[in-house]
C-alpha positions as CSV (number, residue, x, y, z in Angstrom):
1,M,-33.5,-55.8,-11.7
2,E,-34.9,-56.5,-15.1
3,I,-32.8,-58.2,-17.8
4,I,-32.6,-56.3,-21.0
5,E,-33.2,-58.6,-23.9
6,G,-30.0,-59.4,-25.9
7,R,-27.7,-57.7,-23.4
8,T,-25.7,-59.3,-20.6
9,D,-23.8,-56.2,-19.6
10,I,-26.7,-54.0,-18.4
11,V,-29.9,-54.3,-16.5
12,K,-32.9,-52.0,-15.9
13,D,-34.1,-50.9,-12.4
14,P,-37.8,-51.5,-12.4
15,K,-38.5,-48.7,-9.9
16,T,-36.6,-45.9,-11.6
17,G,-36.2,-47.1,-15.1
18,A,-32.5,-46.5,-14.9
19,V,-30.2,-48.6,-17.0
20,I,-27.3,-49.9,-14.9
21,S,-24.1,-51.4,-16.2
22,I,-23.1,-54.7,-14.5
23,D,-19.9,-55.2,-16.5
24,S,-17.2,-55.0,-13.9
25,D,-14.5,-55.5,-16.4
26,A,-15.6,-52.5,-18.4
27,H,-15.7,-50.5,-15.2
28,K,-12.2,-51.5,-14.2
29,A,-11.0,-50.6,-17.7
30,A,-12.6,-47.2,-17.5
31,V,-11.1,-46.5,-14.1
32,E,-7.7,-47.6,-15.2
33,S,-8.0,-45.5,-18.4
34,A,-8.9,-42.4,-16.3
35,R,-5.9,-43.0,-14.1
36,A,-3.7,-43.3,-17.1
37,R,-5.0,-40.0,-18.6
38,E,-4.5,-38.2,-15.3
39,S,-0.9,-39.6,-15.0
40,A,-0.2,-38.5,-18.6
41,K,-1.6,-35.1,-17.8
42,D,0.6,-34.8,-14.7
43,Q,3.7,-35.9,-16.7
44,L,2.9,-33.3,-19.4
45,T,2.6,-30.6,-16.7
46,T,5.9,-31.6,-15.2
47,N,7.7,-31.7,-18.5
48,T,6.3,-28.3,-19.4
49,N,7.5,-26.8,-16.1
50,D,10.9,-28.4,-16.6
51,I,11.2,-27.0,-20.2
52,N,10.2,-23.5,-19.0
53,S,12.8,-23.7,-16.2
54,I,15.5,-24.7,-18.7
55,K,14.5,-21.9,-21.0
56,E,14.8,-19.4,-18.2
57,E,18.2,-20.7,-17.2
58,L,19.4,-20.6,-20.8
59,S,18.3,-17.0,-21.0
60,D,20.2,-16.2,-17.9
61,I,23.3,-17.9,-19.2
62,K,23.0,-16.0,-22.5
63,N,22.7,-12.7,-20.6
64,M,25.8,-13.5,-18.6
65,M,27.7,-14.3,-21.7
66,R,26.6,-11.0,-23.3
67,Q,27.8,-9.2,-20.2
68,L,31.2,-11.0,-20.2
69,L,31.7,-10.4,-23.9
70,G,30.6,-6.7,-23.5
71,S,33.1,-6.1,-20.6
72,M,35.8,-7.8,-22.6
73,N,35.1,-5.5,-25.6
74,D,35.0,-2.5,-23.3
75,D,38.5,-3.4,-21.9
76,G,39.9,-3.3,-25.4
77,R,40.5,-7.0,-25.7
């Protein structure tokens, strides 16, 4: 591997010319960041599903209330 002048975090592969990061701390930080983003995405999906479920249940409750109130009005109460 060839050292790139002025850089301690990357080297150059002499055969392919590829620039390779050798900064393990940056790699660990990137992996952790990706995990955190995935976790946040999963949490958002869960929260969205929970909210939609609550909305459906609330709609069902409202419909039941309308039916109850309608039957009470039909009975002359």
